[in-house]
PDB file of N, CA, C and O in Angstrom:
ATOM      1  N   MET A   1       4.662  18.823 -10.613  1.00  0.00           N
ATOM      2  CA  MET A   1       3.439  18.517 -10.530  1.00  0.00           C
ATOM      3  C   MET A   1       2.640  17.784  -9.200  1.00  0.00           C
ATOM      4  O   MET A   1       1.455  17.596  -9.477  1.00  0.00           O
ATOM      5  N   GLY A   2       2.833  17.549  -8.487  1.00  0.00           N
ATOM      6  CA  GLY A   2       1.935  17.465  -6.952  1.00  0.00           C
ATOM      7  C   GLY A   2       2.145  18.153  -6.335  1.00  0.00           C
ATOM      8  O   GLY A   2       2.947  19.066  -6.535  1.00  0.00           O
ATOM      9  N   ILE A   3       1.260  17.898  -4.994  1.00  0.00           N
ATOM     10  CA  ILE A   3       1.213  19.329  -4.070  1.00  0.00           C
ATOM     11  C   ILE A   3       1.597  19.549  -3.139  1.00  0.00           C
ATOM     12  O   ILE A   3       1.419  18.952  -2.077  1.00  0.00           O
ATOM     13  N   GLY A   4       2.295  20.595  -3.393  1.00  0.00           N
ATOM     14  CA  GLY A   4       3.159  21.771  -2.843  1.00  0.00           C
ATOM     15  C   GLY A   4       2.167  21.850  -1.071  1.00  0.00           C
ATOM     16  O   GLY A   4       1.171  21.343  -0.555  1.00  0.00           O
ATOM     17  N   GLY A   5       3.326  22.888  -0.708  1.00  0.00           N
ATOM     18  CA  GLY A   5       3.036  22.783   0.933  1.00  0.00           C
ATOM     19  C   GLY A   5       2.037  23.130   0.755  1.00  0.00           C
ATOM     20  O   GLY A   5       1.115  22.336   0.942  1.00  0.00           O
ATOM     21  N   HIS A   6       1.688  24.811   0.200  1.00  0.00           N
ATOM     22  CA  HIS A   6       1.198  25.280   0.586  1.00  0.00           C
ATOM     23  C   HIS A   6      -0.704  25.261   0.393  1.00  0.00           C
ATOM     24  O   HIS A   6      -1.574  25.844   1.040  1.00  0.00           O
ATOM     25  N   GLU A   7      -0.806  24.071  -1.095  1.00  0.00           N
ATOM     26  CA  GLU A   7      -1.733  23.791  -0.815  1.00  0.00           C
ATOM     27  C   GLU A   7      -1.805  22.447  -0.521  1.00  0.00           C
ATOM     28  O   GLU A   7      -2.319  21.671  -1.326  1.00  0.00           O
ATOM     29  N   LEU A   8      -1.138  21.894   1.037  1.00  0.00           N
ATOM     30  CA  LEU A   8      -1.768  20.960   1.583  1.00  0.00           C
ATOM     31  C   LEU A   8      -2.016  21.678   3.096  1.00  0.00           C
ATOM     32  O   LEU A   8      -2.591  21.098   4.017  1.00  0.00           O
ATOM     33  N   LEU A   9      -1.516  22.943   3.168  1.00  0.00           N
ATOM     34  CA  LEU A   9      -1.732  23.363   4.269  1.00  0.00           C
ATOM     35  C   LEU A   9      -3.292  23.430   4.436  1.00  0.00           C
ATOM     36  O   LEU A   9      -4.022  23.017   5.338  1.00  0.00           O
ATOM     37  N   LEU A  10      -3.714  24.489   2.555  1.00  0.00           N
ATOM     38  CA  LEU A  10      -4.492  24.361   2.016  1.00  0.00           C
ATOM     39  C   LEU A  10      -5.976  23.424   2.799  1.00  0.00           C
ATOM     40  O   LEU A  10      -6.813  23.640   3.676  1.00  0.00           O
ATOM     41  N   ILE A  11      -5.700  22.577   2.057  1.00  0.00           N
ATOM     42  CA  ILE A  11      -6.931  20.812   2.018  1.00  0.00           C
ATOM     43  C   ILE A  11      -6.604  20.794   3.482  1.00  0.00           C
ATOM     44  O   ILE A  11      -7.518  20.029   3.792  1.00  0.00           O
ATOM     45  N   LEU A  12      -6.061  21.023   4.517  1.00  0.00           N
ATOM     46  CA  LEU A  12      -5.618  20.839   6.048  1.00  0.00           C
ATOM     47  C   LEU A  12      -6.999  21.539   6.609  1.00  0.00           C
ATOM     48  O   LEU A  12      -7.943  20.846   6.990  1.00  0.00           O
ATOM     49  N   LEU A  13      -7.020  22.616   6.620  1.00  0.00           N
ATOM     50  CA  LEU A  13      -7.403  24.720   6.907  1.00  0.00           C
ATOM     51  C   LEU A  13      -8.779  24.179   6.029  1.00  0.00           C
ATOM     52  O   LEU A  13      -8.139  24.448   5.012  1.00  0.00           O
ATOM     53  N   ILE A  14      -9.827  23.763   5.596  1.00  0.00           N
ATOM     54  CA  ILE A  14     -10.488  23.359   5.024  1.00  0.00           C
ATOM     55  C   ILE A  14     -11.255  22.536   5.378  1.00  0.00           C
ATOM     56  O   ILE A  14     -12.477  22.677   5.436  1.00  0.00           O
ATOM     57  N   VAL A  15     -10.338  21.124   5.788  1.00  0.00           N
ATOM     58  CA  VAL A  15     -10.934  19.591   6.089  1.00  0.00           C
ATOM     59  C   VAL A  15     -10.874  19.924   7.983  1.00  0.00           C
ATOM     60  O   VAL A  15     -11.243  18.941   8.624  1.00  0.00           O
ATOM     61  N   LEU A  16     -10.580  20.805   8.604  1.00  0.00           N
ATOM     62  CA  LEU A  16     -10.601  21.188  10.336  1.00  0.00           C
ATOM     63  C   LEU A  16     -11.986  22.256   9.936  1.00  0.00           C
ATOM     64  O   LEU A  16     -12.679  21.994  10.918  1.00  0.00           O
ATOM     65  N   LEU A  17     -12.523  22.918   9.412  1.00  0.00           N
ATOM     66  CA  LEU A  17     -13.130  24.042   9.054  1.00  0.00           C
ATOM     67  C   LEU A  17     -14.316  23.142   8.936  1.00  0.00           C
ATOM     68  O   LEU A  17     -15.248  23.064   9.735  1.00  0.00           O
ATOM     69  N   LEU A  18     -14.062  22.104   7.220  1.00  0.00           N
ATOM     70  CA  LEU A  18     -15.253  21.387   8.316  1.00  0.00           C
ATOM     71  C   LEU A  18     -16.282  20.593   9.094  1.00  0.00           C
ATOM     72  O   LEU A  18     -17.501  20.649   9.252  1.00  0.00           O
ATOM     73  N   PHE A  19     -15.208  19.771   9.548  1.00  0.00           N
ATOM     74  CA  PHE A  19     -15.283  18.505  10.700  1.00  0.00           C
ATOM     75  C   PHE A  19     -15.169  19.115  12.026  1.00  0.00           C
ATOM     76  O   PHE A  19     -15.974  18.988  12.949  1.00  0.00           O
ATOM     77  N   GLY A  20     -14.356  19.620  12.022  1.00  0.00           N
ATOM     78  CA  GLY A  20     -13.797  20.950  14.106  1.00  0.00           C
ATOM     79  C   GLY A  20     -12.126  19.962  14.065  1.00  0.00           C
ATOM     80  O   GLY A  20     -11.553  19.275  13.220  1.00  0.00           O
ATOM     81  N   ALA A  21     -11.935  20.251  15.020  1.00  0.00           N
ATOM     82  CA  ALA A  21     -10.832  19.695  15.728  1.00  0.00           C
ATOM     83  C   ALA A  21     -11.365  18.051  16.470  1.00  0.00           C
ATOM     84  O   ALA A  21     -10.604  17.094  16.616  1.00  0.00           O
ATOM     85  N   LYS A  22     -12.656  18.073  16.805  1.00  0.00           N
ATOM     86  CA  LYS A  22     -12.560  17.183  17.559  1.00  0.00           C
ATOM     87  C   LYS A  22     -13.283  15.431  16.463  1.00  0.00           C
ATOM     88  O   LYS A  22     -13.311  14.207  16.587  1.00  0.00           O
ATOM     89  N   LYS A  23     -13.730  16.540  15.472  1.00  0.00           N
ATOM     90  CA  LYS A  23     -13.881  15.087  14.180  1.00  0.00           C
ATOM     91  C   LYS A  23     -12.390  13.900  13.654  1.00  0.00           C
ATOM     92  O   LYS A  23     -12.121  12.737  13.352  1.00  0.00           O
ATOM     93  N   ILE A  24     -12.020  14.770  13.778  1.00  0.00           N
ATOM     94  CA  ILE A  24     -10.590  14.599  12.849  1.00  0.00           C
ATOM     95  C   ILE A  24     -10.142  12.742  13.697  1.00  0.00           C
ATOM     96  O   ILE A  24     -10.529  11.592  13.486  1.00  0.00           O
ATOM     97  N   PRO A  25      -9.606  13.098  14.223  1.00  0.00           N
ATOM     98  CA  PRO A  25      -9.614  12.092  15.089  1.00  0.00           C
ATOM     99  C   PRO A  25      -9.723  10.427  15.046  1.00  0.00           C
ATOM    100  O   PRO A  25      -9.027   9.449  15.318  1.00  0.00           O
ATOM    101  N   GLU A  26     -11.401  10.825  14.392  1.00  0.00           N
ATOM    102  CA  GLU A  26     -12.055   9.058  14.077  1.00  0.00           C
ATOM    103  C   GLU A  26     -12.271   9.848  12.777  1.00  0.00           C
ATOM    104  O   GLU A  26     -12.981   9.348  11.904  1.00  0.00           O
ATOM    105  N   LEU A  27     -11.714  11.025  12.598  1.00  0.00           N
ATOM    106  CA  LEU A  27     -11.940  10.072  10.352  1.00  0.00           C
ATOM    107  C   LEU A  27     -10.709   9.198  10.125  1.00  0.00           C
ATOM    108  O   LEU A  27     -10.662   8.065   9.645  1.00  0.00           O
ATOM    109  N   ALA A  28      -9.520  10.137  10.670  1.00  0.00           N
ATOM    110  CA  ALA A  28      -8.054   9.385  10.643  1.00  0.00           C
ATOM    111  C   ALA A  28      -8.264   7.687  11.550  1.00  0.00           C
ATOM    112  O   ALA A  28      -7.638   6.658  11.293  1.00  0.00           O
ATOM    113  N   LYS A  29      -9.023   7.823  12.310  1.00  0.00           N
ATOM    114  CA  LYS A  29      -8.777   5.650  12.232  1.00  0.00           C
ATOM    115  C   LYS A  29      -9.335   5.378  11.896  1.00  0.00           C
ATOM    116  O   LYS A  29      -9.144   4.207  11.566  1.00  0.00           O
ATOM    117  N   GLY A  30     -11.109   6.118  11.394  1.00  0.00           N
ATOM    118  CA  GLY A  30     -11.792   5.554   9.674  1.00  0.00           C
ATOM    119  C   GLY A  30     -10.355   4.938   8.414  1.00  0.00           C
ATOM    120  O   GLY A  30      -9.961   3.849   7.997  1.00  0.00           O
ATOM    121  N   LEU A  31     -10.102   5.948   8.279  1.00  0.00           N
ATOM    122  CA  LEU A  31      -8.755   6.002   6.874  1.00  0.00           C
ATOM    123  C   LEU A  31      -8.277   5.167   7.549  1.00  0.00           C
ATOM    124  O   LEU A  31      -8.362   4.086   6.967  1.00  0.00           O
ATOM    125  N   GLY A  32      -7.816   5.088   8.472  1.00  0.00           N
ATOM    126  CA  GLY A  32      -6.309   3.975   8.972  1.00  0.00           C
ATOM    127  C   GLY A  32      -6.524   2.204   8.506  1.00  0.00           C
ATOM    128  O   GLY A  32      -5.789   1.312   8.083  1.00  0.00           O
ATOM    129  N   SER A  33      -8.604   2.412   9.027  1.00  0.00           N
ATOM    130  CA  SER A  33      -9.305   0.795   9.533  1.00  0.00           C
ATOM    131  C   SER A  33      -9.326   0.233   7.620  1.00  0.00           C
ATOM    132  O   SER A  33      -9.192  -0.942   7.277  1.00  0.00           O
ATOM    133  N   GLY A  34      -9.519   1.373   6.676  1.00  0.00           N
ATOM    134  CA  GLY A  34     -10.433   1.405   5.956  1.00  0.00           C
ATOM    135  C   GLY A  34      -8.513   1.220   5.012  1.00  0.00           C
ATOM    136  O   GLY A  34      -8.648   0.126   4.464  1.00  0.00           O
ATOM    137  N   LEU A  35      -7.710   1.495   4.814  1.00  0.00           N
ATOM    138  CA  LEU A  35      -6.042   1.612   4.751  1.00  0.00           C
ATOM    139  C   LEU A  35      -6.435   0.396   4.772  1.00  0.00           C
ATOM    140  O   LEU A  35      -6.873  -0.070   3.720  1.00  0.00           O
ATOM    141  N   ARG A  36      -6.386  -0.403   5.919  1.00  0.00           N
ATOM    142  CA  ARG A  36      -5.622  -1.975   6.831  1.00  0.00           C
ATOM    143  C   ARG A  36      -6.702  -2.969   5.923  1.00  0.00           C
ATOM    144  O   ARG A  36      -6.140  -3.862   5.289  1.00  0.00           O
ATOM    145  N   GLU A  37      -7.459  -2.931   5.864  1.00  0.00           N
ATOM    146  CA  GLU A  37      -8.459  -4.020   5.466  1.00  0.00           C
ATOM    147  C   GLU A  37      -8.312  -3.974   2.903  1.00  0.00           C
ATOM    148  O   GLU A  37      -8.513  -4.780   1.994  1.00  0.00           O
ATOM    149  N   PHE A  38      -7.938  -2.741   3.011  1.00  0.00           N
ATOM    150  CA  PHE A  38      -7.486  -2.921   1.753  1.00  0.00           C
ATOM    151  C   PHE A  38      -6.442  -3.385   1.532  1.00  0.00           C
ATOM    152  O   PHE A  38      -6.502  -4.014   0.475  1.00  0.00           O
ATOM    153  N   LYS A  39      -5.258  -3.425   2.075  1.00  0.00           N
ATOM    154  CA  LYS A  39      -4.008  -4.286   2.377  1.00  0.00           C
ATOM    155  C   LYS A  39      -3.743  -5.168   2.647  1.00  0.00           C
ATOM    156  O   LYS A  39      -2.647  -5.719   2.541  1.00  0.00           O
ATOM    157  N   LYS A  40      -5.348  -5.773   3.361  1.00  0.00           N
ATOM    158  CA  LYS A  40      -5.288  -7.358   3.580  1.00  0.00           C
ATOM    159  C   LYS A  40      -6.252  -7.304   2.654  1.00  0.00           C
ATOM    160  O   LYS A  40      -5.663  -7.734   1.662  1.00  0.00           O
ATOM    161  N   ALA A  41      -7.761  -6.964   2.200  1.00  0.00           N
ATOM    162  CA  ALA A  41      -8.632  -7.471   0.554  1.00  0.00           C
ATOM    163  C   ALA A  41      -7.204  -7.636  -0.434  1.00  0.00           C
ATOM    164  O   ALA A  41      -7.478  -8.575  -1.180  1.00  0.00           O
ATOM    165  N   SER A  42      -6.120  -7.254  -0.695  1.00  0.00           N
ATOM    166  CA  SER A  42      -5.272  -6.895  -1.995  1.00  0.00           C
ATOM    167  C   SER A  42      -4.524  -8.106  -1.653  1.00  0.00           C
ATOM    168  O   SER A  42      -4.665  -9.071  -2.403  1.00  0.00           O
ATOM    169  N   SER A  43      -3.808  -8.201  -0.714  1.00  0.00           N
ATOM    170  CA  SER A  43      -3.211  -9.386  -0.569  1.00  0.00           C
ATOM    171  C   SER A  43      -3.861 -10.538   0.099  1.00  0.00           C
ATOM    172  O   SER A  43      -3.202 -11.439   0.618  1.00  0.00           O
ATOM    173  N   ASP A  44      -4.601 -10.521   0.090  1.00  0.00           N
ATOM    174  CA  ASP A  44      -5.522 -12.129  -0.115  1.00  0.00           C
ATOM    175  C   ASP A  44      -5.915 -12.176  -1.218  1.00  0.00           C
ATOM    176  O   ASP A  44      -6.267 -13.267  -1.665  1.00  0.00           O
ATOM    177  N   ALA A  45      -5.991 -10.889  -2.096  1.00  0.00           N
ATOM    178  CA  ALA A  45      -6.298 -11.498  -3.163  1.00  0.00           C
ATOM    179  C   ALA A  45      -5.679 -12.255  -4.070  1.00  0.00           C
ATOM    180  O   ALA A  45      -6.129 -13.134  -4.805  1.00  0.00           O
ATOM    181  N   GLU A  46      -4.052 -11.608  -3.883  1.00  0.00           N
ATOM    182  CA  GLU A  46      -2.237 -12.134  -4.951  1.00  0.00           C
ATOM    183  C   GLU A  46      -2.619 -13.462  -3.736  1.00  0.00           C
ATOM    184  O   GLU A  46      -3.195 -14.324  -4.400  1.00  0.00           O
ATOM    185  N   SER A  47      -2.572 -13.691  -3.028  1.00  0.00           N
ATOM    186  CA  SER A  47      -1.750 -15.144  -2.688  1.00  0.00           C
ATOM    187  C   SER A  47      -3.468 -16.635  -3.796  1.00  0.00           C
ATOM    188  O   SER A  47      -3.634 -17.758  -4.271  1.00  0.00           O
ATOM    189  N   LEU A  48      -3.996 -15.604  -3.578  1.00  0.00           N
ATOM    190  CA  LEU A  48      -5.218 -16.373  -4.174  1.00  0.00           C
ATOM    191  C   LEU A  48      -4.942 -16.331  -5.943  1.00  0.00           C
ATOM    192  O   LEU A  48      -5.444 -17.169  -6.693  1.00  0.00           O
ATOM    193  N   THR A  49      -4.272 -15.473  -6.302  1.00  0.00           N
ATOM    194  CA  THR A  49      -4.014 -15.293  -8.224  1.00  0.00           C
ATOM    195  C   THR A  49      -2.614 -16.197  -7.585  1.00  0.00           C
ATOM    196  O   THR A  49      -2.316 -16.821  -8.602  1.00  0.00           O
ATOM    197  N   SER A  50      -1.922 -16.492  -6.865  1.00  0.00           N
ATOM    198  CA  SER A  50      -0.529 -17.580  -6.880  1.00  0.00           C
ATOM    199  C   SER A  50      -0.700 -18.616  -7.135  1.00  0.00           C
ATOM    200  O   SER A  50      -0.479 -19.450  -8.013  1.00  0.00           O
ATOM    201  N   THR A  51      -1.450 -18.393  -5.610  1.00  0.00           N
ATOM    202  CA  THR A  51      -1.784 -20.064  -5.731  1.00  0.00           C
ATOM    203  C   THR A  51      -2.964 -20.930  -6.655  1.00  0.00           C
ATOM    204  O   THR A  51      -3.079 -22.143  -6.480  1.00  0.00           O
ATOM    205  N   GLU A  52      -3.834 -20.194  -7.658  1.00  0.00           N
ATOM    206  CA  GLU A  52      -4.455 -20.820  -8.604  1.00  0.00           C
ATOM    207  C   GLU A  52      -3.563 -20.851  -9.898  1.00  0.00           C
ATOM    208  O   GLU A  52      -3.956 -21.833 -10.528  1.00  0.00           O
ATOM    209  N   GLU A  53      -2.721 -20.343 -10.473  1.00  0.00           N
ATOM    210  CA  GLU A  53      -1.509 -20.274 -11.336  1.00  0.00           C
ATOM    211  C   GLU A  53      -0.654 -21.118 -11.060  1.00  0.00           C
ATOM    212  O   GLU A  53      -0.321 -21.982 -11.871  1.00  0.00           O
ATOM    213  N   ASN A  54      -0.047 -20.997  -9.631  1.00  0.00           N
ATOM    214  CA  ASN A  54       0.850 -22.431  -9.051  1.00  0.00           C
ATOM    215  C   ASN A  54      -0.212 -24.239  -9.846  1.00  0.00           C
ATOM    216  O   ASN A  54       0.145 -25.033 -10.716  1.00  0.00           O
ATOM    217  N   ASN A  55      -1.308 -24.193  -9.113  1.00  0.00           N
ATOM    218  CA  ASN A  55      -2.052 -25.749  -9.509  1.00  0.00           C
ATOM    219  C   ASN A  55      -2.584 -25.023 -10.991  1.00  0.00           C
ATOM    220  O   ASN A  55      -3.346 -25.931 -11.323  1.00  0.00           O
ATOM    221  N   THR A  56      -2.702 -24.004 -12.110  1.00  0.00           N
ATOM    222  CA  THR A  56      -2.654 -24.576 -13.398  1.00  0.00           C
ATOM    223  C   THR A  56      -1.135 -24.898 -13.825  1.00  0.00           C
ATOM    224  O   THR A  56      -0.829 -25.514 -14.846  1.00  0.00           O
ATOM    225  N   LYS A  57      -0.368 -24.458 -13.017  1.00  0.00           N
ATOM    226  CA  LYS A  57       0.392 -24.890 -14.729  1.00  0.00           C
ATOM    227  C   LYS A  57       1.140 -26.200 -13.470  1.00  0.00           C
ATOM    228  O   LYS A  57       2.320 -26.529 -13.597  1.00  0.00           O
ATOM    229  N   GLN A  58       0.409 -26.699 -12.535  1.00  0.00           N
ATOM    230  CA  GLN A  58       1.834 -28.509 -12.261  1.00  0.00           C
ATOM    231  C   GLN A  58       0.000 -29.625 -12.745  1.00  0.00           C
ATOM    232  O   GLN A  58      -0.046 -30.855 -12.704  1.00  0.00           O
ATOM    233  N   LYS A  59      -1.652 -28.376 -13.280  1.00  0.00           N
ATOM    234  CA  LYS A  59      -2.263 -29.634 -13.916  1.00  0.00           C
ATOM    235  C   LYS A  59      -1.508 -29.335 -15.520  1.00  0.00           C
ATOM    236  O   LYS A  59      -1.804 -30.183 -16.362  1.00  0.00           O
ATOM    237  N   SER A  60      -0.813 -28.500 -15.866  1.00  0.00           N
ATOM    238  CA  SER A  60      -0.498 -28.573 -17.133  1.00  0.00           C
ATOM    239  C   SER A  60       0.607 -29.361 -17.690  1.00  0.00           C
ATOM    240  O   SER A  60       0.744 -29.871 -18.802  1.00  0.00           O
ATOM    241  N   GLU A  61       1.520 -29.336 -16.436  1.00  0.00           N
ATOM    242  CA  GLU A  61       2.847 -30.555 -16.265  1.00  0.00           C
ATOM    243  C   GLU A  61       2.230 -31.593 -16.017  1.00  0.00           C
ATOM    244  O   GLU A  61       3.081 -32.482 -16.007  1.00  0.00           O
ATOM    245  N   LYS A  62       0.735 -32.240 -15.698  1.00  0.00           N
ATOM    246  CA  LYS A  62       0.793 -32.789 -15.352  1.00  0.00           C
ATOM    247  C   LYS A  62       0.345 -34.228 -16.820  1.00  0.00           C
ATOM    248  O   LYS A  62       0.648 -35.411 -16.969  1.00  0.00           O
ATOM    249  N   SER A  63      -0.575 -33.121 -17.679  1.00  0.00           N
ATOM    250  CA  SER A  63      -1.136 -33.459 -18.567  1.00  0.00           C
ATOM    251  C   SER A  63      -0.358 -33.782 -20.069  1.00  0.00           C
ATOM    252  O   SER A  63      -0.722 -34.496 -21.003  1.00  0.00           O
ATOM    253  N   SER A  64       1.430 -32.557 -19.801  1.00  0.00           N
ATOM    254  CA  SER A  64       2.582 -33.475 -20.794  1.00  0.00           C
ATOM    255  C   SER A  64       2.723 -35.117 -20.438  1.00  0.00           C
ATOM    256  O   SER A  64       3.500 -35.824 -21.080  1.00  0.00           O
TER     257      SER A  64
END
């Protein structure tokens, strides 16, 4: 149940009609920078969580 070739082509055609050929590179650039920011934020949150888990483990080991 994924997107097939015909559906993808239809979506691309609709996007081209809605935004025009000149706007598409700007939209792609914005999408790319948004994805980059999301990945960076996700990575930062993951490292913060990992650091906090390590601190919690160290505190519990010192208490024992």
